C-alpha positions as a printed NumPy array, in Angstrom:
array([[  9.252, -13.615, -22.692],
       [  6.478, -12.758, -20.238],
       [  7.421,  -9.596, -18.293],
       [  7.077,  -9.107, -14.559],
       [  3.711,  -7.714, -13.557],
       [  1.748,  -6.483, -10.566],
       [ -1.975,  -6.192, -10.021],
       [ -3.789,  -4.352,  -7.242],
       [ -7.323,  -5.482,  -6.41 ],
       [ -9.787,  -3.536,  -4.306],
       [-12.739,  -5.345,  -2.751],
       [-16.054,  -3.809,  -1.728],
       [-15.154,  -4.517,   1.902],
       [-12.059,  -2.333,   1.65 ],
       [ -9.459,  -5.117,   1.636],
       [ -6.638,  -4.603,  -0.868],
       [ -4.758,  -7.469,  -2.506],
       [ -1.483,  -7.097,  -4.399],
       [ -0.416,  -9.853,  -6.785],
       [  3.18 ,  -9.497,  -7.996],
       [  4.608, -11.921, -10.555],
       [  8.346, -11.662, -11.028],
       [  9.936, -13.13 , -14.155],
       [ 13.567, -12.844, -13.105],
       [ 16.158, -12.306, -15.81 ],
       [ 19.717, -11.078, -16.21 ],
       [ 18.535,  -7.509, -15.71 ],
       [ 16.76 ,  -8.277, -12.411],
       [ 18.353,  -6.858,  -9.285],
       [ 18.458,  -8.961,  -6.1  ],
       [ 20.111,  -7.377,  -3.075],
       [ 20.312,  -7.726,   0.681],
       [ 20.782,  -4.378,   2.397],
       [ 22.22 ,  -4.349,   5.9  ],
       [ 22.324,  -1.417,   8.294],
       [ 23.999,  -1.157,  11.697],
       [ 21.518,  -1.885,  14.474],
       [ 18.613,  -2.722,  12.14 ],
       [ 17.305,  -5.919,  10.521],
       [ 18.363,  -6.517,   6.894],
       [ 16.135,  -5.854,   3.893],
       [ 15.943,  -8.27 ,   0.961],
       [ 15.067,  -6.369,  -2.231],
       [ 14.088,  -7.761,  -5.639],
       [ 13.635,  -5.282,  -8.499],
       [ 12.581,  -6.244, -12.006],
       [ 11.337,  -3.666, -14.495],
       [  8.227,  -2.123, -12.918],
       [  7.862,  -4.562, -10.014],
       [  9.747,  -4.083,  -6.778],
       [  9.485,  -6.337,  -3.732],
       [ 11.17 ,  -5.834,  -0.38 ],
       [ 11.201,  -8.3  ,   2.494],
       [ 12.015,  -7.476,   6.087],
       [ 10.659,  -8.063,   9.591],
       [  7.441,  -6.432,  10.861],
       [  9.105,  -4.433,  13.663],
       [ 11.964,  -2.425,  12.159],
       [ 14.066,  -2.457,  15.332],
       [ 13.444,  -5.993,  16.608],
       [ 14.169,  -9.489,  15.349],
       [ 12.181, -12.299,  16.959],
       [ 12.471, -16.097,  16.854],
       [  9.367, -16.076,  14.605],
       [ 11.23 , -13.818,  12.144],
       [ 14.093, -16.339,  12.023],
       [ 11.618, -19.203,  11.452],
       [ 10.004, -17.339,   8.559],
       [ 13.435, -16.585,   7.052],
       [ 14.27 , -20.31 ,   7.225],
       [ 10.993, -21.105,   5.439],
       [ 11.892, -18.555,   2.77 ],
       [ 15.356, -20.103,   2.365],
       [ 13.836, -23.61 ,   2.097],
       [ 11.42 , -22.412,  -0.601],
       [ 14.294, -20.817,  -2.556],
       [ 16.315, -24.044,  -2.234],
       [ 13.343, -26.049,  -3.57 ],
       [ 12.985, -23.551,  -6.448],
       [ 16.671, -23.992,  -7.356],
       [ 16.347, -27.787,  -7.222],
       [ 13.269, -27.657,  -9.454],
       [ 15.118, -25.531, -11.999],
       [ 18.181, -27.775, -11.957],
       [ 16.035, -30.859, -12.523],
       [ 14.719, -29.297, -15.734],
       [ 18.11 , -28.192, -17.016],
       [ 19.342, -30.489, -19.795],
       [ 22.136, -32.771, -18.655],
       [ 25.676, -31.933, -19.753],
       [ 25.673, -35.006, -22.032],
       [ 22.493, -33.782, -23.787],
       [ 23.998, -30.314, -24.372],
       [ 27.201, -31.773, -25.848],
       [ 25.287, -33.862, -28.414]])
């Protein structure tokens, strides 16, 4: 099994790039934290890699934030479909 990993790259111009690769497993933690009066936070923790997703302005939700959340949900739905398509059919598992 390939573990989750993260790489930080520094460029001569000062720009920093973070590349996180999550290999989700049964020990991965995926949570949505909600707080009164504040936007939610989606958190994914796996071994030494932690990712949190929320809106740019901690006290405000905009229509653009909702659009981005819908794009995220569509990507997750496509990921699930792709996994299901590669799962052996029930007939194949019974044989």
